[in-house]
PyMOL Python script that loads the backbone (N, CA, C, O; Angstrom):
from pymol import cmd

cmd.read_pdbstr("""\
ATOM      1  N   MET A   1       3.306  -9.609  -3.316  1.00  0.00           N
ATOM      2  CA  MET A   1       2.788  -9.332  -1.991  1.00  0.00           C
ATOM      3  C   MET A   1       3.245  -7.951  -1.521  1.00  0.00           C
ATOM      4  O   MET A   1       2.469  -7.206  -0.923  1.00  0.00           O
ATOM      5  N   PHE A   2       4.508  -7.614  -1.793  1.00  0.00           N
ATOM      6  CA  PHE A   2       5.015  -6.303  -1.374  1.00  0.00           C
ATOM      7  C   PHE A   2       4.243  -5.174  -2.049  1.00  0.00           C
ATOM      8  O   PHE A   2       3.869  -4.196  -1.402  1.00  0.00           O
ATOM      9  N   GLU A   3       4.004  -5.317  -3.366  1.00  0.00           N
ATOM     10  CA  GLU A   3       3.274  -4.265  -4.086  1.00  0.00           C
ATOM     11  C   GLU A   3       1.904  -4.021  -3.467  1.00  0.00           C
ATOM     12  O   GLU A   3       1.528  -2.876  -3.215  1.00  0.00           O
ATOM     13  N   GLU A   4       1.169  -5.081  -3.225  1.00  0.00           N
ATOM     14  CA  GLU A   4      -0.173  -4.919  -2.670  1.00  0.00           C
ATOM     15  C   GLU A   4      -0.120  -4.361  -1.251  1.00  0.00           C
ATOM     16  O   GLU A   4      -0.946  -3.524  -0.887  1.00  0.00           O
ATOM     17  N   PHE A   5       0.832  -4.810  -0.451  1.00  0.00           N
ATOM     18  CA  PHE A   5       0.951  -4.278   0.901  1.00  0.00           C
ATOM     19  C   PHE A   5       1.244  -2.787   0.864  1.00  0.00           C
ATOM     20  O   PHE A   5       0.600  -2.003   1.560  1.00  0.00           O
ATOM     21  N   PHE A   6       2.216  -2.399   0.050  1.00  0.00           N
ATOM     22  CA  PHE A   6       2.589  -0.987  -0.010  1.00  0.00           C
ATOM     23  C   PHE A   6       1.482  -0.136  -0.621  1.00  0.00           C
ATOM     24  O   PHE A   6       1.059   0.858  -0.031  1.00  0.00           O
ATOM     25  N   PHE A   7       1.012  -0.532  -1.810  1.00  0.00           N
ATOM     26  CA  PHE A   7       0.069   0.315  -2.524  1.00  0.00           C
ATOM     27  C   PHE A   7      -1.331   0.290  -1.920  1.00  0.00           C
ATOM     28  O   PHE A   7      -2.014   1.314  -1.936  1.00  0.00           O
ATOM     29  N   ARG A   8      -1.772  -0.827  -1.397  1.00  0.00           N
ATOM     30  CA  ARG A   8      -3.140  -0.900  -0.854  1.00  0.00           C
ATOM     31  C   ARG A   8      -3.182  -0.568   0.631  1.00  0.00           C
ATOM     32  O   ARG A   8      -3.876   0.355   1.057  1.00  0.00           O
ATOM     33  N   PHE A   9      -2.428  -1.337   1.413  1.00  0.00           N
ATOM     34  CA  PHE A   9      -2.514  -1.180   2.867  1.00  0.00           C
ATOM     35  C   PHE A   9      -1.920   0.149   3.334  1.00  0.00           C
ATOM     36  O   PHE A   9      -2.532   0.855   4.136  1.00  0.00           O
ATOM     37  N   LEU A  10      -0.747   0.486   2.843  1.00  0.00           N
ATOM     38  CA  LEU A  10      -0.112   1.716   3.311  1.00  0.00           C
ATOM     39  C   LEU A  10      -0.608   2.951   2.555  1.00  0.00           C
ATOM     40  O   LEU A  10      -1.095   3.900   3.170  1.00  0.00           O
ATOM     41  N   LEU A  11      -0.488   2.945   1.236  1.00  0.00           N
ATOM     42  CA  LEU A  11      -0.774   4.155   0.467  1.00  0.00           C
ATOM     43  C   LEU A  11      -2.273   4.406   0.294  1.00  0.00           C
ATOM     44  O   LEU A  11      -2.763   5.469   0.675  1.00  0.00           O
ATOM     45  N   GLN A  12      -2.999   3.460  -0.268  1.00  0.00           N
ATOM     46  CA  GLN A  12      -4.421   3.689  -0.521  1.00  0.00           C
ATOM     47  C   GLN A  12      -5.187   3.879   0.788  1.00  0.00           C
ATOM     48  O   GLN A  12      -6.004   4.793   0.901  1.00  0.00           O
ATOM     49  N   GLU A  13      -4.935   3.041   1.753  1.00  0.00           N
ATOM     50  CA  GLU A  13      -5.621   3.176   3.042  1.00  0.00           C
ATOM     51  C   GLU A  13      -5.254   4.492   3.713  1.00  0.00           C
ATOM     52  O   GLU A  13      -6.109   5.158   4.296  1.00  0.00           O
ATOM     53  N   GLY A  14      -3.964   4.872   3.628  1.00  0.00           N
ATOM     54  CA  GLY A  14      -3.532   6.151   4.204  1.00  0.00           C
ATOM     55  C   GLY A  14      -4.218   7.340   3.540  1.00  0.00           C
ATOM     56  O   GLY A  14      -4.654   8.270   4.218  1.00  0.00           O
ATOM     57  N   LEU A  15      -4.311   7.306   2.215  1.00  0.00           N
ATOM     58  CA  LEU A  15      -5.010   8.380   1.502  1.00  0.00           C
ATOM     59  C   LEU A  15      -6.502   8.387   1.833  1.00  0.00           C
ATOM     60  O   LEU A  15      -7.094   9.450   2.017  1.00  0.00           O
ATOM     61  N   ASP A  16      -7.102   7.212   1.907  1.00  0.00           N
ATOM     62  CA  ASP A  16      -8.521   7.141   2.279  1.00  0.00           C
ATOM     63  C   ASP A  16      -8.748   7.763   3.657  1.00  0.00           C
ATOM     64  O   ASP A  16      -9.710   8.506   3.852  1.00  0.00           O
ATOM     65  N   ARG A  17      -7.884   7.467   4.594  1.00  0.00           N
ATOM     66  CA  ARG A  17      -8.023   8.038   5.945  1.00  0.00           C
ATOM     67  C   ARG A  17      -7.824   9.547   5.918  1.00  0.00           C
ATOM     68  O   ARG A  17      -8.555  10.293   6.569  1.00  0.00           O
ATOM     69  N   LEU A  18      -6.816   9.991   5.149  1.00  0.00           N
ATOM     70  CA  LEU A  18      -6.551  11.425   5.030  1.00  0.00           C
ATOM     71  C   LEU A  18      -7.759  12.152   4.438  1.00  0.00           C
ATOM     72  O   LEU A  18      -8.103  13.253   4.865  1.00  0.00           O
ATOM     73  N   LEU A  19      -8.393  11.524   3.454  1.00  0.00           N
ATOM     74  CA  LEU A  19      -9.569  12.110   2.802  1.00  0.00           C
ATOM     75  C   LEU A  19     -10.863  11.763   3.540  1.00  0.00           C
ATOM     76  O   LEU A  19     -11.952  12.112   3.083  1.00  0.00           O
ATOM     77  N   LYS A  20     -10.746  11.081   4.673  1.00  0.00           N
ATOM     78  CA  LYS A  20     -11.875  10.693   5.528  1.00  0.00           C
ATOM     79  C   LYS A  20     -12.923   9.847   4.791  1.00  0.00           C
ATOM     80  O   LYS A  20     -14.117   9.929   5.080  1.00  0.00           O
ATOM     81  N   TYR A  21     -12.461   9.044   3.847  1.00  0.00           N
ATOM     82  CA  TYR A  21     -13.308   8.101   3.106  1.00  0.00           C
ATOM     83  C   TYR A  21     -14.473   8.781   2.375  1.00  0.00           C
ATOM     84  O   TYR A  21     -15.460   8.120   2.052  1.00  0.00           O
ATOM     85  N   LYS A  22     -14.376  10.074   2.112  1.00  0.00           N
ATOM     86  CA  LYS A  22     -15.497  10.818   1.539  1.00  0.00           C
ATOM     87  C   LYS A  22     -15.457  10.910   0.013  1.00  0.00           C
ATOM     88  O   LYS A  22     -16.509  10.854  -0.623  1.00  0.00           O
ATOM     89  N   TRP A  23     -14.315  11.044  -0.572  1.00  0.00           N
ATOM     90  CA  TRP A  23     -14.218  11.330  -2.004  1.00  0.00           C
ATOM     91  C   TRP A  23     -14.364  10.060  -2.812  1.00  0.00           C
ATOM     92  O   TRP A  23     -13.566   9.132  -2.685  1.00  0.00           O
ATOM     93  N   ARG A  24     -15.382  10.028  -3.637  1.00  0.00           N
ATOM     94  CA  ARG A  24     -15.683   8.861  -4.468  1.00  0.00           C
ATOM     95  C   ARG A  24     -15.877   9.284  -5.911  1.00  0.00           C
ATOM     96  O   ARG A  24     -16.364  10.379  -6.191  1.00  0.00           O
ATOM     97  N   LEU A  25     -15.495   8.408  -6.817  1.00  0.00           N
ATOM     98  CA  LEU A  25     -15.770   8.543  -8.242  1.00  0.00           C
ATOM     99  C   LEU A  25     -16.541   7.301  -8.632  1.00  0.00           C
ATOM    100  O   LEU A  25     -15.956   6.323  -9.098  1.00  0.00           O
ATOM    101  N   GLY A  26     -17.839   7.333  -8.446  1.00  0.00           N
ATOM    102  CA  GLY A  26     -18.639   6.127  -8.636  1.00  0.00           C
ATOM    103  C   GLY A  26     -18.296   5.138  -7.541  1.00  0.00           C
ATOM    104  O   GLY A  26     -18.285   5.500  -6.364  1.00  0.00           O
ATOM    105  N   PRO A  27     -18.011   3.882  -7.908  1.00  0.00           N
ATOM    106  CA  PRO A  27     -17.677   2.880  -6.881  1.00  0.00           C
ATOM    107  C   PRO A  27     -16.228   2.967  -6.407  1.00  0.00           C
ATOM    108  O   PRO A  27     -15.834   2.242  -5.494  1.00  0.00           O
ATOM    109  N   LEU A  28     -15.434   3.844  -7.015  1.00  0.00           N
ATOM    110  CA  LEU A  28     -14.009   3.929  -6.683  1.00  0.00           C
ATOM    111  C   LEU A  28     -13.729   5.143  -5.801  1.00  0.00           C
ATOM    112  O   LEU A  28     -14.309   6.213  -5.983  1.00  0.00           O
ATOM    113  N   SER A  29     -12.843   4.952  -4.860  1.00  0.00           N
ATOM    114  CA  SER A  29     -12.437   6.087  -4.029  1.00  0.00           C
ATOM    115  C   SER A  29     -11.375   6.897  -4.774  1.00  0.00           C
ATOM    116  O   SER A  29     -10.663   6.380  -5.635  1.00  0.00           O
ATOM    117  N   LEU A  30     -11.292   8.165  -4.422  1.00  0.00           N
ATOM    118  CA  LEU A  30     -10.244   9.013  -4.988  1.00  0.00           C
ATOM    119  C   LEU A  30      -8.872   8.452  -4.607  1.00  0.00           C
ATOM    120  O   LEU A  30      -7.924   8.532  -5.388  1.00  0.00           O
ATOM    121  N   ALA A  31      -8.774   7.889  -3.412  1.00  0.00           N
ATOM    122  CA  ALA A  31      -7.513   7.277  -2.973  1.00  0.00           C
ATOM    123  C   ALA A  31      -7.110   6.143  -3.910  1.00  0.00           C
ATOM    124  O   ALA A  31      -5.927   5.986  -4.213  1.00  0.00           O
ATOM    125  N   ASN A  32      -8.065   5.361  -4.368  1.00  0.00           N
ATOM    126  CA  ASN A  32      -7.788   4.263  -5.303  1.00  0.00           C
ATOM    127  C   ASN A  32      -7.263   4.822  -6.624  1.00  0.00           C
ATOM    128  O   ASN A  32      -6.288   4.308  -7.173  1.00  0.00           O
ATOM    129  N   VAL A  33      -7.905   5.870  -7.133  1.00  0.00           N
ATOM    130  CA  VAL A  33      -7.481   6.455  -8.402  1.00  0.00           C
ATOM    131  C   VAL A  33      -6.067   7.024  -8.285  1.00  0.00           C
ATOM    132  O   VAL A  33      -5.232   6.796  -9.160  1.00  0.00           O
ATOM    133  N   LEU A  34      -5.800   7.756  -7.216  1.00  0.00           N
ATOM    134  CA  LEU A  34      -4.465   8.334  -7.024  1.00  0.00           C
ATOM    135  C   LEU A  34      -3.407   7.245  -6.850  1.00  0.00           C
ATOM    136  O   LEU A  34      -2.310   7.344  -7.400  1.00  0.00           O
ATOM    137  N   THR A  35      -3.736   6.231  -6.100  1.00  0.00           N
ATOM    138  CA  THR A  35      -2.809   5.110  -5.900  1.00  0.00           C
ATOM    139  C   THR A  35      -2.542   4.401  -7.222  1.00  0.00           C
ATOM    140  O   THR A  35      -1.410   4.000  -7.491  1.00  0.00           O
ATOM    141  N   SER A  36      -3.558   4.246  -8.039  1.00  0.00           N
ATOM    142  CA  SER A  36      -3.394   3.583  -9.340  1.00  0.00           C
ATOM    143  C   SER A  36      -2.530   4.401 -10.282  1.00  0.00           C
ATOM    144  O   SER A  36      -1.767   3.835 -11.065  1.00  0.00           O
ATOM    145  N   VAL A  37      -2.637   5.716 -10.222  1.00  0.00           N
ATOM    146  CA  VAL A  37      -1.763   6.587 -11.025  1.00  0.00           C
ATOM    147  C   VAL A  37      -0.315   6.372 -10.606  1.00  0.00           C
ATOM    148  O   VAL A  37       0.568   6.244 -11.454  1.00  0.00           O
ATOM    149  N   LEU A  38      -0.070   6.333  -9.311  1.00  0.00           N
ATOM    150  CA  LEU A  38       1.294   6.104  -8.816  1.00  0.00           C
ATOM    151  C   LEU A  38       1.773   4.695  -9.163  1.00  0.00           C
ATOM    152  O   LEU A  38       2.932   4.505  -9.534  1.00  0.00           O
ATOM    153  N   PHE A  39       0.889   3.715  -9.044  1.00  0.00           N
ATOM    154  CA  PHE A  39       1.211   2.329  -9.382  1.00  0.00           C
ATOM    155  C   PHE A  39       1.686   2.237 -10.843  1.00  0.00           C
ATOM    156  O   PHE A  39       2.701   1.606 -11.136  1.00  0.00           O
ATOM    157  N   ALA A  40       0.940   2.874 -11.744  1.00  0.00           N
ATOM    158  CA  ALA A  40       1.329   2.881 -13.163  1.00  0.00           C
ATOM    159  C   ALA A  40       2.649   3.625 -13.355  1.00  0.00           C
ATOM    160  O   ALA A  40       3.493   3.205 -14.146  1.00  0.00           O
ATOM    161  N   GLY A  41       2.823   4.722 -12.636  1.00  0.00           N
ATOM    162  CA  GLY A  41       4.069   5.487 -12.743  1.00  0.00           C
ATOM    163  C   GLY A  41       5.286   4.694 -12.308  1.00  0.00           C
ATOM    164  O   GLY A  41       6.340   4.774 -12.940  1.00  0.00           O
ATOM    165  N   VAL A  42       5.151   3.929 -11.234  1.00  0.00           N
ATOM    166  CA  VAL A  42       6.266   3.105 -10.756  1.00  0.00           C
ATOM    167  C   VAL A  42       6.605   2.024 -11.789  1.00  0.00           C
ATOM    168  O   VAL A  42       7.771   1.659 -11.939  1.00  0.00           O
ATOM    169  N   HIS A  43       5.606   1.516 -12.492  1.00  0.00           N
ATOM    170  CA  HIS A  43       5.866   0.498 -13.513  1.00  0.00           C
ATOM    171  C   HIS A  43       6.608   1.059 -14.724  1.00  0.00           C
ATOM    172  O   HIS A  43       7.120   0.290 -15.538  1.00  0.00           O
ATOM    173  N   LEU A  44       6.675   2.373 -14.857  1.00  0.00           N
ATOM    174  CA  LEU A  44       7.451   2.983 -15.942  1.00  0.00           C
ATOM    175  C   LEU A  44       8.944   2.680 -15.813  1.00  0.00           C
ATOM    176  O   LEU A  44       9.677   2.706 -16.802  1.00  0.00           O
ATOM    177  N   VAL A  45       9.384   2.394 -14.600  1.00  0.00           N
ATOM    178  CA  VAL A  45      10.806   2.114 -14.359  1.00  0.00           C
ATOM    179  C   VAL A  45      11.240   0.833 -15.071  1.00  0.00           C
ATOM    180  O   VAL A  45      12.355   0.764 -15.588  1.00  0.00           O
ATOM    181  N   HIS A  46      10.372  -0.180 -15.103  1.00  0.00           N
ATOM    182  CA  HIS A  46      10.764  -1.491 -15.620  1.00  0.00           C
ATOM    183  C   HIS A  46      10.051  -1.914 -16.891  1.00  0.00           C
ATOM    184  O   HIS A  46      10.373  -2.957 -17.460  1.00  0.00           O
ATOM    185  N   GLN A  47       9.094  -1.129 -17.346  1.00  0.00           N
ATOM    186  CA  GLN A  47       8.295  -1.544 -18.491  1.00  0.00           C
ATOM    187  C   GLN A  47       8.217  -0.427 -19.520  1.00  0.00           C
ATOM    188  O   GLN A  47       8.401   0.745 -19.190  1.00  0.00           O
ATOM    189  N   PRO A  48       7.944  -0.794 -20.769  1.00  0.00           N
ATOM    190  CA  PRO A  48       7.712   0.245 -21.778  1.00  0.00           C
ATOM    191  C   PRO A  48       6.491   1.088 -21.385  1.00  0.00           C
ATOM    192  O   PRO A  48       5.629   0.635 -20.633  1.00  0.00           O
ATOM    193  N   VAL A  49       6.434   2.301 -21.900  1.00  0.00           N
ATOM    194  CA  VAL A  49       5.399   3.253 -21.505  1.00  0.00           C
ATOM    195  C   VAL A  49       3.988   2.680 -21.676  1.00  0.00           C
ATOM    196  O   VAL A  49       3.163   2.793 -20.769  1.00  0.00           O
ATOM    197  N   HIS A  50       3.707   2.072 -22.823  1.00  0.00           N
ATOM    198  CA  HIS A  50       2.341   1.583 -23.049  1.00  0.00           C
ATOM    199  C   HIS A  50       1.964   0.477 -22.064  1.00  0.00           C
ATOM    200  O   HIS A  50       0.818   0.424 -21.619  1.00  0.00           O
ATOM    201  N   TRP A  51       2.900  -0.404 -21.714  1.00  0.00           N
ATOM    202  CA  TRP A  51       2.607  -1.462 -20.736  1.00  0.00           C
ATOM    203  C   TRP A  51       2.414  -0.876 -19.350  1.00  0.00           C
ATOM    204  O   TRP A  51       1.505  -1.269 -18.618  1.00  0.00           O
ATOM    205  N   ALA A  52       3.269   0.062 -18.996  1.00  0.00           N
ATOM    206  CA  ALA A  52       3.168   0.679 -17.668  1.00  0.00           C
ATOM    207  C   ALA A  52       1.842   1.417 -17.517  1.00  0.00           C
ATOM    208  O   ALA A  52       1.200   1.332 -16.471  1.00  0.00           O
ATOM    209  N   LEU A  53       1.433   2.134 -18.547  1.00  0.00           N
ATOM    210  CA  LEU A  53       0.171   2.855 -18.469  1.00  0.00           C
ATOM    211  C   LEU A  53      -1.019   1.903 -18.401  1.00  0.00           C
ATOM    212  O   LEU A  53      -2.037   2.221 -17.788  1.00  0.00           O
ATOM    213  N   LEU A  54      -0.893   0.744 -19.024  1.00  0.00           N
ATOM    214  CA  LEU A  54      -1.977  -0.240 -18.975  1.00  0.00           C
ATOM    215  C   LEU A  54      -2.134  -0.876 -17.595  1.00  0.00           C
ATOM    216  O   LEU A  54      -3.160  -1.500 -17.324  1.00  0.00           O
ATOM    217  N   THR A  55      -1.147  -0.733 -16.726  1.00  0.00           N
ATOM    218  CA  THR A  55      -1.288  -1.260 -15.367  1.00  0.00           C
ATOM    219  C   THR A  55      -2.265  -0.430 -14.542  1.00  0.00           C
ATOM    220  O   THR A  55      -2.708  -0.864 -13.479  1.00  0.00           O
ATOM    221  N   PHE A  56      -2.602   0.764 -15.030  1.00  0.00           N
ATOM    222  CA  PHE A  56      -3.545   1.623 -14.318  1.00  0.00           C
ATOM    223  C   PHE A  56      -4.897   0.931 -14.124  1.00  0.00           C
ATOM    224  O   PHE A  56      -5.465   0.983 -13.033  1.00  0.00           O
ATOM    225  N   PHE A  57      -5.409   0.294 -15.157  1.00  0.00           N
ATOM    226  CA  PHE A  57      -6.750  -0.298 -15.098  1.00  0.00           C
ATOM    227  C   PHE A  57      -6.839  -1.520 -14.170  1.00  0.00           C
ATOM    228  O   PHE A  57      -7.771  -1.604 -13.370  1.00  0.00           O
ATOM    229  N   PRO A  58      -5.901  -2.458 -14.256  1.00  0.00           N
ATOM    230  CA  PRO A  58      -5.947  -3.549 -13.262  1.00  0.00           C
ATOM    231  C   PRO A  58      -5.740  -3.027 -11.835  1.00  0.00           C
ATOM    232  O   PRO A  58      -6.298  -3.570 -10.882  1.00  0.00           O
ATOM    233  N   SER A  59      -4.944  -1.981 -11.700  1.00  0.00           N
ATOM    234  CA  SER A  59      -4.728  -1.414 -10.376  1.00  0.00           C
ATOM    235  C   SER A  59      -6.025  -0.873  -9.785  1.00  0.00           C
ATOM    236  O   SER A  59      -6.247  -0.976  -8.579  1.00  0.00           O
ATOM    237  N   LEU A  60      -6.879  -0.302 -10.620  1.00  0.00           N
ATOM    238  CA  LEU A  60      -8.187   0.147 -10.137  1.00  0.00           C
ATOM    239  C   LEU A  60      -8.990  -1.040  -9.607  1.00  0.00           C
ATOM    240  O   LEU A  60      -9.665  -0.940  -8.583  1.00  0.00           O
ATOM    241  N   ALA A  61      -8.904  -2.168 -10.322  1.00  0.00           N
ATOM    242  CA  ALA A  61      -9.615  -3.376  -9.880  1.00  0.00           C
ATOM    243  C   ALA A  61      -9.037  -3.892  -8.560  1.00  0.00           C
ATOM    244  O   ALA A  61      -9.788  -4.248  -7.652  1.00  0.00           O
ATOM    245  N   PHE A  62      -7.699  -3.931  -8.451  1.00  0.00           N
ATOM    246  CA  PHE A  62      -7.067  -4.381  -7.212  1.00  0.00           C
ATOM    247  C   PHE A  62      -7.469  -3.454  -6.055  1.00  0.00           C
ATOM    248  O   PHE A  62      -7.735  -3.910  -4.943  1.00  0.00           O
ATOM    249  N   GLY A  63      -7.507  -2.156  -6.338  1.00  0.00           N
ATOM    250  CA  GLY A  63      -7.904  -1.178  -5.326  1.00  0.00           C
ATOM    251  C   GLY A  63      -9.353  -1.340  -4.907  1.00  0.00           C
ATOM    252  O   GLY A  63      -9.684  -1.191  -3.731  1.00  0.00           O
ATOM    253  N   TYR A  64     -10.217  -1.645  -5.862  1.00  0.00           N
ATOM    254  CA  TYR A  64     -11.620  -1.872  -5.538  1.00  0.00           C
ATOM    255  C   TYR A  64     -11.769  -3.098  -4.631  1.00  0.00           C
ATOM    256  O   TYR A  64     -12.554  -3.098  -3.682  1.00  0.00           O
ATOM    257  N   ILE A  65     -11.004  -4.130  -4.946  1.00  0.00           N
ATOM    258  CA  ILE A  65     -11.029  -5.337  -4.107  1.00  0.00           C
ATOM    259  C   ILE A  65     -10.566  -4.984  -2.693  1.00  0.00           C
ATOM    260  O   ILE A  65     -11.137  -5.465  -1.714  1.00  0.00           O
ATOM    261  N   TRP A  66      -9.539  -4.150  -2.585  1.00  0.00           N
ATOM    262  CA  TRP A  66      -9.080  -3.701  -1.265  1.00  0.00           C
ATOM    263  C   TRP A  66     -10.200  -2.941  -0.558  1.00  0.00           C
ATOM    264  O   TRP A  66     -10.479  -3.194   0.614  1.00  0.00           O
ATOM    265  N   GLN A  67     -10.846  -2.004  -1.272  1.00  0.00           N
ATOM    266  CA  GLN A  67     -11.927  -1.226  -0.673  1.00  0.00           C
ATOM    267  C   GLN A  67     -13.038  -2.132  -0.141  1.00  0.00           C
ATOM    268  O   GLN A  67     -13.587  -1.900   0.936  1.00  0.00           O
ATOM    269  N   ARG A  68     -13.348  -3.144  -0.900  1.00  0.00           N
ATOM    270  CA  ARG A  68     -14.485  -4.012  -0.557  1.00  0.00           C
ATOM    271  C   ARG A  68     -14.165  -4.970   0.593  1.00  0.00           C
ATOM    272  O   ARG A  68     -14.992  -5.161   1.484  1.00  0.00           O
ATOM    273  N   TYR A  69     -12.975  -5.573   0.582  1.00  0.00           N
ATOM    274  CA  TYR A  69     -12.653  -6.627   1.550  1.00  0.00           C
ATOM    275  C   TYR A  69     -11.629  -6.222   2.607  1.00  0.00           C
ATOM    276  O   TYR A  69     -11.486  -6.912   3.617  1.00  0.00           O
ATOM    277  N   ARG A  70     -10.919  -5.125   2.396  1.00  0.00           N
ATOM    278  CA  ARG A  70      -9.884  -4.663   3.324  1.00  0.00           C
ATOM    279  C   ARG A  70      -8.924  -5.789   3.701  1.00  0.00           C
ATOM    280  O   ARG A  70      -8.623  -6.007   4.875  1.00  0.00           O
ATOM    281  N   SER A  71      -8.457  -6.492   2.683  1.00  0.00           N
ATOM    282  CA  SER A  71      -7.556  -7.607   2.905  1.00  0.00           C
ATOM    283  C   SER A  71      -6.484  -7.618   1.827  1.00  0.00           C
ATOM    284  O   SER A  71      -6.791  -7.603   0.635  1.00  0.00           O
ATOM    285  N   CYS A  72      -5.240  -7.643   2.246  1.00  0.00           N
ATOM    286  CA  CYS A  72      -4.143  -7.754   1.276  1.00  0.00           C
ATOM    287  C   CYS A  72      -4.118  -9.130   0.638  1.00  0.00           C
ATOM    288  O   CYS A  72      -3.597  -9.292  -0.465  1.00  0.00           O
ATOM    289  N   VAL A  73      -4.670 -10.114   1.311  1.00  0.00           N
ATOM    290  CA  VAL A  73      -4.669 -11.474   0.776  1.00  0.00           C
ATOM    291  C   VAL A  73      -5.507 -11.534  -0.499  1.00  0.00           C
ATOM    292  O   VAL A  73      -5.054 -12.066  -1.513  1.00  0.00           O
ATOM    293  N   SER A  74      -6.713 -10.998  -0.455  1.00  0.00           N
ATOM    294  CA  SER A  74      -7.583 -11.078  -1.631  1.00  0.00           C
ATOM    295  C   SER A  74      -7.012 -10.291  -2.804  1.00  0.00           C
ATOM    296  O   SER A  74      -7.015 -10.793  -3.928  1.00  0.00           O
ATOM    297  N   SER A  75      -6.523  -9.078  -2.577  1.00  0.00           N
ATOM    298  CA  SER A  75      -5.967  -8.299  -3.688  1.00  0.00           C
ATOM    299  C   SER A  75      -4.660  -8.915  -4.193  1.00  0.00           C
ATOM    300  O   SER A  75      -4.367  -8.841  -5.386  1.00  0.00           O
ATOM    301  N   THR A  76      -3.877  -9.518  -3.305  1.00  0.00           N
ATOM    302  CA  THR A  76      -2.637 -10.177  -3.727  1.00  0.00           C
ATOM    303  C   THR A  76      -2.943 -11.402  -4.582  1.00  0.00           C
ATOM    304  O   THR A  76      -2.274 -11.635  -5.589  1.00  0.00           O
ATOM    305  N   LEU A  77      -3.938 -12.182  -4.196  1.00  0.00           N
ATOM    306  CA  LEU A  77      -4.303 -13.368  -4.990  1.00  0.00           C
ATOM    307  C   LEU A  77      -4.780 -12.977  -6.385  1.00  0.00           C
ATOM    308  O   LEU A  77      -4.401 -13.611  -7.369  1.00  0.00           O
ATOM    309  N   ILE A  78      -5.599 -11.947  -6.474  1.00  0.00           N
ATOM    310  CA  ILE A  78      -6.073 -11.483  -7.785  1.00  0.00           C
ATOM    311  C   ILE A  78      -4.909 -10.931  -8.607  1.00  0.00           C
ATOM    312  O   ILE A  78      -4.821 -11.187  -9.808  1.00  0.00           O
ATOM    313  N   HIS A  79      -4.027 -10.182  -7.971  1.00  0.00           N
ATOM    314  CA  HIS A  79      -2.843  -9.639  -8.654  1.00  0.00           C
ATOM    315  C   HIS A  79      -1.971 -10.787  -9.177  1.00  0.00           C
ATOM    316  O   HIS A  79      -1.508 -10.752 -10.317  1.00  0.00           O
ATOM    317  N   PHE A  80      -1.754 -11.790  -8.345  1.00  0.00           N
ATOM    318  CA  PHE A  80      -0.957 -12.951  -8.744  1.00  0.00           C
ATOM    319  C   PHE A  80      -1.601 -13.674  -9.931  1.00  0.00           C
ATOM    320  O   PHE A  80      -0.918 -14.042 -10.886  1.00  0.00           O
ATOM    321  N   ALA A  81      -2.909 -13.873  -9.863  1.00  0.00           N
ATOM    322  CA  ALA A  81      -3.617 -14.546 -10.959  1.00  0.00           C
ATOM    323  C   ALA A  81      -3.521 -13.732 -12.248  1.00  0.00           C
ATOM    324  O   ALA A  81      -3.311 -14.290 -13.325  1.00  0.00           O
ATOM    325  N   TYR A  82      -3.672 -12.435 -12.137  1.00  0.00           N
ATOM    326  CA  TYR A  82      -3.568 -11.551 -13.307  1.00  0.00           C
ATOM    327  C   TYR A  82      -2.174 -11.641 -13.925  1.00  0.00           C
ATOM    328  O   TYR A  82      -2.042 -11.815 -15.136  1.00  0.00           O
ATOM    329  N   ASN A  83      -1.137 -11.522 -13.100  1.00  0.00           N
ATOM    330  CA  ASN A  83       0.235 -11.609 -13.613  1.00  0.00           C
ATOM    331  C   ASN A  83       0.530 -12.992 -14.201  1.00  0.00           C
ATOM    332  O   ASN A  83       1.217 -13.101 -15.216  1.00  0.00           O
ATOM    333  N   SER A  84       0.018 -14.036 -13.570  1.00  0.00           N
ATOM    334  CA  SER A  84       0.221 -15.394 -14.088  1.00  0.00           C
ATOM    335  C   SER A  84      -0.433 -15.570 -15.458  1.00  0.00           C
ATOM    336  O   SER A  84       0.140 -16.184 -16.358  1.00  0.00           O
ATOM    337  N   PHE A  85      -1.637 -15.023 -15.602  1.00  0.00           N
ATOM    338  CA  PHE A  85      -2.331 -15.090 -16.885  1.00  0.00           C
ATOM    339  C   PHE A  85      -1.536 -14.377 -17.964  1.00  0.00           C
ATOM    340  O   PHE A  85      -1.385 -14.893 -19.072  1.00  0.00           O
ATOM    341  N   LEU A  86      -1.019 -13.178 -17.642  1.00  0.00           N
ATOM    342  CA  LEU A  86      -0.217 -12.432 -18.633  1.00  0.00           C
ATOM    343  C   LEU A  86       1.049 -13.193 -18.992  1.00  0.00           C
ATOM    344  O   LEU A  86       1.419 -13.266 -20.164  1.00  0.00           O
ATOM    345  N   PHE A  87       1.707 -13.756 -18.004  1.00  0.00           N
ATOM    346  CA  PHE A  87       2.923 -14.508 -18.248  1.00  0.00           C
ATOM    347  C   PHE A  87       2.625 -15.700 -19.154  1.00  0.00           C
ATOM    348  O   PHE A  87       3.376 -15.980 -20.089  1.00  0.00           O
ATOM    349  N   TYR A  88       1.537 -16.392 -18.875  1.00  0.00           N
ATOM    350  CA  TYR A  88       1.125 -17.556 -19.676  1.00  0.00           C
ATOM    351  C   TYR A  88       0.845 -17.140 -21.121  1.00  0.00           C
ATOM    352  O   TYR A  88       1.173 -17.883 -22.046  1.00  0.00           O
ATOM    353  N   GLN A  89       0.252 -15.980 -21.327  1.00  0.00           N
ATOM    354  CA  GLN A  89      -0.083 -15.504 -22.670  1.00  0.00           C
ATOM    355  C   GLN A  89       1.158 -15.243 -23.520  1.00  0.00           C
ATOM    356  O   GLN A  89       1.113 -15.385 -24.742  1.00  0.00           O
ATOM    357  N   PHE A  90       2.248 -14.870 -22.891  1.00  0.00           N
ATOM    358  CA  PHE A  90       3.448 -14.506 -23.640  1.00  0.00           C
ATOM    359  C   PHE A  90       4.491 -15.616 -23.686  1.00  0.00           C
ATOM    360  O   PHE A  90       5.624 -15.383 -24.105  1.00  0.00           O
ATOM    361  N   MET A  91       4.122 -16.814 -23.262  1.00  0.00           N
ATOM    362  CA  MET A  91       5.065 -17.937 -23.330  1.00  0.00           C
ATOM    363  C   MET A  91       4.909 -18.644 -24.645  1.00  0.00           C
ATOM    364  O   MET A  91       5.610 -19.622 -24.907  1.00  0.00           O
TER     365      MET A  91
END
""", "prot")
cmd.dss("prot")
cmd.show_as("cartoon", "prot")
cmd.util.cbc("prot")
cmd.orient("prot")
């Protein structure tokens, strides 16, 4: 919940407002892409490089969900489901 609140509500939304919601790369905002780069970078602290870099792509999906619904609940639920699936795969 903290990750989604910080990265989506504070950072991505703040960047979107700063950029006046204008910059888009297809269906994704530039704010989403920049936030996802930072999200992957923060995961470098606790994960091997290849795993941390792979968090970039799900982060784009979480960011898109934020863009579409503007709700931390929906992106948090998807994030939780994604992490649960990964955890289940490695048990």
